[in-house]
TORGU-485821 format. One record per residue: residue in one letter; x, y, z of N, C-alpha, C in turn. Coordinates in pm, whole numbers, padded with zeros to 5 digits, always signed. Example, Ala and Ser with C-alpha at 12.3 -4.5 7.8 and 13.67 -1.06 7.14 Angstrom:
// TORGU-485821
A+01319-00569+00780+01230-00450+00780+01320-00330+00780/S+01285-00225+00708+01367-00106+00714+01290+00003+00787/
***
This chain:
// TORGU-485821
M-01753+02958+03546-01848+02877+03472-01889+02762+03562/S-02016+02736+03567-02065+02627+03651-02151+02533+03568/F-02169+02415+03620-02248+02313+03554-02358+02269+03651/P-02478+02332+03644-02586+02297+03736-02632+02152+03718/Y-02620+02101+03597-02653+01960+03575-02551+01903+03477/I-02503+01786+03510-02414+01712+03421-02439+01564+03447/S-02441+01485+03344-02478+01343+03360-02367+01264+03428/E-02406+01147+03472-02308+01060+03537-02205+01007+03438/G-02234+01018+03306-02139+00975+03204-02013+01060+03200/C-02014+01175+03273-01897+01262+03273-01774+01192+03329/K-01795+01093+03418-01680+01020+03473-01609+00945+03362/D-01686+00890+03265-01624+00819+03153-01546+00915+03063/L-01597+01039+03050-01530+01135+02962-01413+01205+03028/F-01433+01250+03152-01333+01335+03217-01261+01269+03334/G-01315+01160+03382-01253+01092+03495-01296+01147+03631/Y-01394+01238+03632-01444+01296+03757-01593+01266+03770/D-01636+01244+03899-01779+01227+03925-01851+01358+03899/F-01982+01346+03867-02058+01467+03836-02064+01562+03955/E-02061+01509+04080-02063+01598+04196-01936+01685+04201/A-01820+01622+04168-01693+01697+04170-01696+01809+04066/I-01752+01781+03949-01759+01883+03843-01858+01992+03880/Q-01970+01954+03947-02068+02056+03988-02006+02150+04092/E-01921+02093+04178-01855+02176+04279-01745+02263+04217/N-01674+02209+04117-01564+02283+04055-01567+02261+03904/G-01637+02349+03833-01650+02338+03687-01517+02351+03614/Q-01419+02409+03680-01287+02427+03619-01220+02293+03589/L-01263+02186+03657-01204+02053+03633-01215+02013+03486/I-01327+02048+03424-01345+02013+03282-01240+02084+03198/F-01223+02214+03223-01127+02291+03143-00983+02251+03174/D-00958+02212+03299-00825+02163+03335-00794+02030+03267/S-00897+01955+03230-00879+01825+03165-00851+01836+03016/L-00881+01952+02958-00862+01967+02814-00714+01970+02779/H-00683+01917+02663-00545+01917+02614-00500+02063+02603/P-00380+02095+02651-00334+02235+02650-00336+02300+02511/D-00314+02222+02407-00317+02279+02272-00459+02312+02227/D-00559+02243+02284-00698+02263+02243-00769+02369+02325/L-00721+02394+02447-00791+02486+02539-00813+02625+02481/P-00714+02690+02418-00739+02824+02363-00850+02825+02258/V-00857+02724+02175-00961+02717+02072-01098+02703+02137/V-01110+02615+02235-01238+02594+02304-01280+02723+02374/M-01188+02789+02440-01223+02912+02511-01266+03022+02412/R-01199+03029+02298-01239+03128+02196-01380+03100+02147/L-01412+02972+02121-01546+02936+02075-01652+02970+02180/I-01620+02945+02306-01715+02977+02413-01734+03129+02422/D-01624+03205+02416-01634+03352+02421-01719+03405+02306/E-01698+03351+02184-01778+03394+02069-01924+03359+02089/S-01950+03241+02146-02087+03197+02169-02157+03288+02271/V-02085+03325+02376-02142+03414+02479-02167+03552+02418/S-02072+03601+02343-02083+03735+02284-02197+03742+02181/D-02213+03637+02098-02316+03636+01994-02446+03569+02040/V-02443+03511+02158-02555+03430+02209-02592+03328+02100/S-02493+03252+02063-02512+03151+01959-02454+03018+02007/G-02496+02912+01942-02445+02780+01978-02303+02760+01930/F-02240+02660+01982-02106+02625+01934-02091+02474+01930/R-01992+02434+01850-01962+02292+01837-01810+02282+01823/C-01753+02186+01891-01607+02169+01880-01570+02025+01910/E-01449+01994+01867-01388+01867+01901-01262+01901+01979/T-01240+01828+02084-01123+01854+02168-01072+01723+02226/R-00954+01732+02281-00895+01615+02347-00898+01638+02498/V-00930+01531+02567-00930+01534+02713-00816+01444+02759/V-00732+01500+02848-00620+01422+02901-00661+01372+03039/R-00671+01240+03049-00712+01179+03176-00593+01173+03271/E-00621+01151+03399-00514+01144+03500-00411+01037+03467/N-00457+00926+03406-00365+00818+03371-00288+00846+03241/G-00309+00967+03182-00241+01006+03060-00314+00966+02933/R-00419+00888+02949-00498+00845+02833-00569+00965+02773/I-00568+00972+02640-00635+01084+02572-00767+01034+02515/T-00871+01111+02545-01004+01083+02493-01043+01198+02401/H-01098+01166+02287-01148+01269+02196-01296+01291+02226/V-01330+01418+02242-01467+01453+02279-01522+01553+02178/Q-01647+01532+02142-01719+01629+02059-01822+01695+02150/A-01819+01827+02151-01913+01902+02237-01994+01996+02150/S-02121+02003+02178-02205+02102+02112-02301+02156+02218/S-02329+02284+02204-02412+02348+02307-02482+02468+02246/S-02601+02497+02298-02674+02616+02254-02726+02689+02379/P-02721+02823+02377-02757+02900+02497-02905+02938+02501/T-02951+02956+02622-03083+03013+02648-03062+03129+02745/V-03121+03244+02713-03107+03362+02799-03210+03348+02913/Q-03160+03356+03037-03245+03346+03155-03309+03483+03187/D-03408+03483+03276-03477+03606+03314-03381+03710+03371/D-03277+03663+03440-03183+03758+03499-03073+03801+03399/G-03083+03756+03271-02986+03795+03168-02870+03698+03155/S-02858+03605+03246-02749+03508+03237-02782+03404+03128/L-02678+03333+03087-02695+03232+02983-02688+03093+03045/L-02782+03010+03002-02781+02870+03043-02762+02788+02915/Y-02657+02709+02912-02627+02629+02793-02677+02487+02813/Y-02743+02438+02710-02780+02297+02705-02686+02234+02604/G-02619+02132+02647-02519+02076+02557-02509+01925+02565/L-02432+01876+02476-02408+01732+02465-02260+01711+02440/M-02203+01617+02514-02064+01579+02494-02061+01430+02464/M-01986+01397+02358-01978+01255+02319-01832+01215+02306/D-01805+01093+02347-01673+01035+02328-01663+00989+02182/I-01574+01051+02106-01556+01013+01966-01416+00954+01942/T-01360+00898+02048-01224+00842+02040-01217+00731+01934/D-01315+00641+01935-01314+00531+01837-01320+00587+01695/L-01404+00689+01676-01416+00752+01544-01282+00815+01503/K-01220+00888+01595-01092+00953+01565-00983+00849+01534/E-00981+00743+01613-00882+00638+01588-00906+00573+01452/A-01033+00552+01418-01066+00495+01286-01025+00592+01175/Q-01047+00722+01197-01006+00822+01097-00855+00824+01081/E-00783+00818+01194-00636+00818+01187-00586+00692+01115/K-00649+00579+01146-00610+00454+01079-00640+00464+00930/N-00757+00520+00897-00794+00539+00758-00694+00630+00686/E-00656+00740+00752-00557+00832+00693-00423+00761+00673/S-00385+00682+00773-00259+00609+00763-00264+00509+00647/L-00376+00437+00637-00391+00341+00528-00396+00411+00393/T-00460+00527+00390-00468+00605+00266-00328+00650+00224/L-00249+00697+00321-00111+00737+00289-00029+00618+00242/D-00048+00505+00310+00024+00384+00272-00017+00341+00131/L-00147+00347+00104-00196+00310-00029-00141+00406-00135/A-00141+00535-00102-00088+00634-00197+00060+00606-00225/G+00134+00571-00121+00275+00536-00138+00293+00414-00226/R+00208+00315-00205+00216+00194-00286+00179+00221-00432/I+00076+00305-00450+00035+00341-00586+00149+00414-00657/E+00211+00507-00584+00324+00581-00641+00438+00486-00678/S+00464+00391-00590+00569+00292-00615+00535+00207-00737/L+00408+00167-00747+00366+00088-00863+00375+00170-00992/E+00340+00298-00984+00350+00384-01102+00496+00396-01147/R+00588+00411-01050+00731+00416-01085+00775+00285-01148/A+00732+00174-01088+00770+00042-01142+00711+00024-01282/N+00589+00072-01302+00525+00061-01433+00603+00141-01537/K+00646+00263-01500+00725+00344-01593+00858+00276-01625/E+00921+00219-01523+01047+00147-01546+01023+00028-01639/L+00912-00041-01617+00877-00155-01701+00852-00111-01844/E+00782+00002-01861+00760+00056-01995+00893+00090-02062/N+00984+00153-01986+01116+00185-02041+01191+00059-02082/M+01188-00041-01993+01257-00168-02022+01194-00236-02143/T+01061-00230-02153+00993-00291-02267+01036-00223-02396/G+01044-00090-02393+01091-00017-02511+01232-00056-02549/K+01318-00067-02448+01457-00107-02474+01463-00249-02529/L+01380-00338-02472+01379-00477-02520+01326-00485-02662/E+01224-00406-02694+01172-00405-02831+01280-00357-02928/L+01353-00253-02889+01461-00202-02973+01570-00309-02990/A+01607-00373-02879+01709-00478-02886+01661-00595-02972/Y+01533-00629-02961+01477-00738-03043+01484-00702-03191/D+01444-00578-03224+01451-00532-03362+01594-00535-03414/Q+01688-00493-03329+01829-00495-03369+01878-00638-03389/A+01834-00727-03300+01875-00868-03312+01820-00929-03441/L+01696-00894-03475+01639-00943-03601+01719-00892-03721/E+01756-00765-03715+01834-00705-03824+01971-00774-03836/V+02035-00797-03722+02165-00865-03722+02151-01006-03778/S+02044-01076-03737+02021-01212-03785+01999-01212-03936/K+01923-01114-03985+01898-01102-04129+02030-01077-04203/L+02109-00984-04150+02238-00954-04213+02330-01076-04211/K+02326-01151-04101+02410-01271-04090+02367-01374-04195/S+02236-01392-04207+02185-01488-04306+02227-01448-04447/E+02213-01317-04477+02254-01269-04609+02405-01291-04631/F+02482-01262-04526+02627-01279-04534+02663-01425-04560/V+02598-01515-04483+02628-01659-04499+02587-01706-04639/A+02471-01657-04686+02427-01697-04821+02526-01647-04926/N+02570-01522-04913+02666-01467-05009+02799-01540-05003/I+02849-01561-04883+02978-01629-04867+02967-01772-04918/S+02856-01837-04887+02836-01975-04932+02841-01981-05084/H+02774-01885-05148+02775-01880-05294+02916-01851-05346/E+02980-01754-05282+03114-01715-05325+03215-01828-05307/I+03198-01909-05205+03292-02019-05180+03257-02140-05266/R+03127-02165-05284+03083-02284-05357+03137-02284-05502/T+03138-02171-05566+03182-02164-05706+03328-02208-05723/P+03424-02149-05649+03563-02194-05669+03587-02336-05618/I+03513-02377-05512+03533-02513-05459+03485-02615-05563/S+03375-02581-05630+03327-02674-05736+03435-02691-05843/A+03501-02581-05874+03609-02590-05973+03723-02676-05920/V+03758-02662-05792+03866-02742-05733+03827-02890-05736/I+03702-02921-05701+03658-03061-05702+03663-03117-05845/G+03611-03038-05940+03611-03084-06080+03750-03108-06133/L+03840-03014-06105+03978-03029-06153+04049-03145-06082/S+04015-03167-05953+04075-03280-05880+04030-03411-05942/E+03903-03419-05982+03852-03541-06045+03923-03566-06178/L+03942-03458-06254+04013-03471-06382+04158-03518-06359/L+04218-03457-06255+04356-03493-06223+04366-03640-06181/L+04270-03686-06103+04272-03825-06054+04245-03923-06168/D+04176-03878-06271+04150-03965-06387+04273-03976-06479/S+04372-03894-06458+04493-03900-06542+04596-03992-06478/E+04705-04011-06555+04811-04100-06504+04899-04021-06410/L+04902-04068-06284+04980-04000-06180+05062-04104-06105/D+05177-04060-06055+05252-04153-05969+05181-04158-05834/P+05214-04249-05748+05140-04266-05622+05141-04141-05533/D+05249-04068-05527+05252-03946-05444+05157-03841-05501/Q+05162-03825-05631+05074-03727-05696+04927-03766-05676/K+04898-03894-05692+04761-03944-05675+04715-03918-05530/D+04805-03940-05435+04773-03918-05292+04744-03770-05267/H+04825-03682-05325+04805-03538-05310+04672-03494-05374/A+04645-03542-05493+04521-03507-05564+04399-03557-05486/D+04412-03677-05428+04302-03733-05346+04279-03646-05222/S+04384-03596-05160+04371-03508-05041+04303-03377-05080/I+04339-03324-05200+04276-03201-05247+04126-03225-05265/M+04089-03339-05325+03948-03371-05349+03871-03382-05219/K+03926-03457-05124+03856-03477-04994+03841-03345-04919/S+03945-03263-04920+03940-03133-04850+03836-03043-04914/A+03832-03042-05047+03734-02957-05118+03593-03002-05087/K+03567-03134-05086+03433-03184-05056+03394-03155-04912/T+03490-03163-04823+03463-03133-04682+03425-02987-04668/
***
């Protein structure tokens, strides 16, 4: 495969001057990422066999190890001698690929955060349900306590009133000082 014309921009894409590529077209294919080369070659073979255009994205590995993403598209013209001449365009899409990768990374991060928030929301809903149940139980306990205190208060008040009344009657009678002291203690305790 030869390249009768290639722009000077090829140095930016492949790291080789256009003269070097015109002398040895294999330099372009040698620059392709080893994982991408079979796909590119298959697309070229299909294009030659069908005399149809092709489009692909591939990675170019520069001598310094830097990887450049390239988009190539080409369409053939059949020459008088039956050979094919391809007119094509190659563009550096590294910035686009890096932006896509960053976007994918951010999308995954966002999805992870959304999932985490959904889990936290479910936990919060569970806790809210438990708190509502506990609140209802606390209200019921408070109601029962109030009823208990009211009942006990009533139950205690009746006999204590009798103790106070009888103590007053006792204190109004003739008692020796010890008896009067005891009756007075009963009265004070009952009132307390």
